[in-house]
Structures are given as C-alpha cells and as structure tokens.
N, C-alpha and C positions, 0 to 999 in steps of 0.2 A: 504493497500501498504506499510505503514511504518511497519506493523509487516510480510510484505512478505519479505524487505529487510532485516527486523532482520533475520528471518526464513535460510536465506542464505546468511547474511554474507555480505551483498551486501555494496562493500565504495561507489559506482555512481550508479545512475540509467538512464538512457538512457529513455529520455520521447519523444517519436515521436509525443505528441498534447499537448496540455495543463491540465497536471498531473502531482502531485509531491507527493512524500513523503514526511513526518513531518521533519522528523531530514539527510537525509542522502542527500547528496549529489546529486545533479540532472547536469545532460548535455540535454539540450534543445533543441532539432529541429525546427525550426522558419519556417512554411511556406510563411508566406506573413503576411503583417501590411493592409491589403484594412479596415477594419473595423475601426479602428483610423484613414484612410487616406480619406475614405469617408462620414466619417458621421454616423457609426451605433450605436446605443444606448446603449454607455458603459458600461453602470450600468446594463446591461444583464446579470444575470449569470454567462455565459460561458465569455463572457472578462475578466470581474472580476475574475474568475480562469485565464485564460491565465494569465492576468497582475500579480498574485501572484506569476504564475510561472515563469516566468522573474526575479523577482524581487528573490524568489529564486536559482537560477541555480547559480550554478558555471561557466559555458561555454556554449557555445551555435554553431550550425552550420546550415544553413541557405542553401535555393537552388537556390539561386543567389546573385549577389553582389547587387544589387539594395534591396534585401527584406532587408539583413543585413544592406547598410546605411539606410535605413529606421529603422532601430530596434537602433541601433547607435541613429538617430536623434529625436526617440521618446522617449527612452531612453537613456540618456546620461549614464547616470551610469553604462550602462552594457558596456561602451568602455574598460574598464581597464580589464575585462574580456577575457580569455583564446576564441577565435572565427574563424568561418572560412568558407568558401563555398562549398557545395562539390553538383550538379549538379545530381538530376533525372535519369535516364534511360529509353531506348522506350522498350517494351515486343518485343522479338524475335519476338512472333506471328504478331504485326504488320510489315508487310512486304510488297514487291510489291507481288500485284496479278496477275496473269498467265490472257493472254486473252480470255483461255476458262472460267477462273473464272470471269473473267470481263463478258463474254458473258450470263453469266448462271445468273449471278447475273441480269443484262439487262432481261433476260427474265425473272425471279420471280419476279424481283421489280421495276426497273424503268421502262419499259414498262408500267404495272399495277397503279402504284402511282404516275410519275411522264409524263406519256403519251410517253415513250421513248425517251423524250429531255435531249441533254447534260445539265448537271444541275452543281448550285453552291451548297456548302457547309456548313452550317454553325453551328455547335457545339459549341453549350452553353446553358445556362439557358435564365432567363427572368430577369435575374439582371441590371439594368440600366445600370452598368461599363461595361457592355460587349458589351452597343455600338450599339443593335440591330437596333437603330434607322436611324444610319447612312446607315444602310445594304438597308435598306426601302429607305431614301433620294434616295439614289445612285441608286437602282433599276427602282425607279418611274421615273428618269431622262432620260431612256434609250431609244430610238427609240423604237418604239410600233414594230418595226419588227423583235428588237430582244429580246422581253418580251415571243411576237409567238411561240417564237422557244428553248428556256431554261425554266430551271427547277431550283427551290428551294427548296432542301432537309433541314427540323429542325430537330432536335434533342428534342426539346421541344415544346408541344401542345399548350402553353401559348400566344405562337407569331403567330400561325397558322393564325387565322380569321384577323389579321393585314396584313399578307402578302398574304390572298388572295382577298384583295383588292386591287389589283394590275391587269389592266385590260392585258389580256393574259400569263400573268405568271402561270406558272404550279407549283402548291405548295403542300409538301407533310411532316407531322410531324409524326415521333415515334423515340419512344425508340427504341437502337439500341444494337445488343448484341455487343461483343469483337469480333466478327466473320463477324458479319456484316459491325460491324464499318469497320474494316479492307477494303472490299469490296467496301464500301460504298467512304472511300478516294481514294484507289484507279481507282474508274469510274467516281470520279467528275473532274470538269473543274479545279477546286482548291477552296481550304478551303477556305471562309472567314473568316477572325478573328482581328473587328475593338477595340480590346477591351479597355478600358480608363486605369485599371492596373489589373495586374496578379504577383502572386508572382514566378513563373515560366511561364507559360505557354503550360500546358504540350500537348492540342491538336495540337501544333502550330508542335511539335519535333515527334507527332504519325503520321501528315498528310505527312511530309516530307519522313520520313521511309516508308511511304506507297508507296510513288514516288508521291505525290499531292502534286502540287502546292500553295504555301501558297501566300495569300495576307494578312499583318498586318500592328497595326498600329508602331512608334518607339518609342514609352512609355513602362515605368519603364522596365522591366525585359524581355521584347522578343526580343529587341534587342542581348540579351545578346544569345536568345537560334537560332535564324535565321539567324545570322552575313548577310552576303550577299548573304542567299539563298531563300529569298522571295521577294515578292513587295512589298513594302512600300507604307501606307498610311497618308494621317491626320485625328487625330480622331475626327475634327469637320467640315472637306470641304468634303462633299457630289463629288461634281465634281471632285476631286483625287480619289476617289473609283470609281467612274462610268468611270473614263479612265484606272483606270488598269482591270475594267470588259469588258470596249471594246478590251483593248489591250490582253486581254488572247485571242482574235477572231482568233489569228493571231497563226496559228499552232508552229511557232518557238519559239515563249514565253512561252507557256505552256511545251514544251519539255525542253528549258536551264534550266527551276527552279525546273523543275519534277529532272533534272540532281545534279543541286547544291545542291538539299535538298536534296536526296539521300545519296549524300555525308555529306553533316554536319550531319545528323544523325548518323553518322558511331560514332561523337565525343561523345556519349553518351553513355553509360551500367548501369546498376543496377550493373553490379561486381567493375566498377568501383566505383559507389558512394560509393557500401559497402567499397572499398580499402582505400579509401578518407575518410570516416566518423570514422575507423576504425583506422586510423592515428591521426584525429581529437580530439580522445577521449583519445587515448594515449597519447596525449599533454597534455592535460586539466587533467587527471591525475599526468600527470610529474611536470607541472608547479604548480600545488594546492598543492605536495604532495612535491615539492622540491626535488625532487629522481632522 
C-alpha cells in the first residue's frame, strides 16, 4: 500500500476500513466500535490491525455521532485530531414498491413460504447483540390467535429452528437479493430491529426508504437514524415490544409510521455523504498541513 501511495505521490490515504500505508498520512473512516464494546477477542489480528490504523490516522470520519463518541472514549488520544460525522445514504433502488409489485411478490413469495400471511421482517444475522431473543420472547407472549395469523421472515437461517418452535407462527428464512429485499420491506407489517448496538443501523434506513414501519431500540446510533419515525422498544423488556407488535395491528399505526419513515429517509443520501466526506478530508489536509 505504501508503494502505491509513493507511485502516485499521495499525501493522504483515505481508508474506508482498517488498512493503512506505512508512512503516508491516513484519514480513517470508522464504522463502529462493536468489538471493543461487546467483548470480542481483541487479540484477533483483524482488531489489532484496526487499532493500529486508528493510532496511525491523522483524522477520522464516523458514520454516527455515537460511533465517534465511542472512538473518543476508547481511544482518548484521538480527541485532538480532526474528526467529523457523515451519515450513510440509501440506494435509490430501495424505494416504495407499487401495489402491483407487492401483489406479485405475495403470489411468488409470501404465499408459498409464509402461508400468505402478513409478516414481520427481521433483517439480521445471529450475533447476540442483534437481540433476536427479545423478538422470540415477544412473539411467544402474543395471543395464540395472533400467532396463527401472522408470519416472520428472517434473512438468516441460523435462527429458523428456534422461531419455528413457536406454535402457530409461520416462519421462513432466506437470503434476499436487493431487489427482493426491497419487496420484502414494502410488503412487511414492519421491520423489527431490537439491536443492542449499531454503528449506524442501515436496515432501519432501508426499511423507511421502502415505506416499511420500523420498530427498534433507542440504543447507540439508532435514534440518530430513525428520529421520531419509528416505534421504540426497550432492549430488555419483551412486554414493550409485544405491545408494539399488537399496536401494529391497528391500521392507522403502520400508516402513520410508514409516512414518517418515508419523510425521514429523505434526509440521507450517498451524494450528501460524499460531499460531507470531501469537506472533512479538505479540513484534515488544511488543519494538518497548516495551509
């Protein structure tokens, strides 16, 4: 990497992950501090490389105020260096689906895999901090009559058997392409996102952009993403999430949060992020060079 910087005469290397040249100054984009906050083995070479890149960096950008706050707390020496926040955007392809598209998705996917039922969507992997256990407890506490009439769509198969143990619930797990994910968001009752920690929380933004109501916790960066456009649950109280799920059965509730989410999503774009990142890089060069 240093050879590449030397060959093009680079004075600053912009690292979007945990890489750096040997001598050239670097501007490091920080996505999250999950390994440090939730107890990963920091002796792993990947996290050692991350920490080395942090120590070498001349300036930083973070994808949320919370991520930047965590960086400063865990690496106090970074506080004196230029830093700023620039939020990710959402792909233009992730947009509300038409009634015809939803009908076709229902016939092709929801009918065969979820018994044609209205469904909740859980876009996540099986990592404990994603808090699938809260959703499991909440669904398990719902009236049996409701479980007999709703479905749950998972995007990771590791959780499938556990949720299938809930009597009456129709459950399906499948990796989704971006095109099918858009349709899955647009047809769902809501995205359930009870995460304990996020650097940003892109699924919540994607769901809002597709007109899908969001239920999430008020932890870490999620309030920065959803504002007042989501139903908020407590990360350790399944009764609150249960009440959220029940409230979504009233037609006016999903309609209101669908409207709020679509408006909220307009505040995030990749063009805006690129412009802000360019400004942060320019500020870094000006500040560190004294020009």
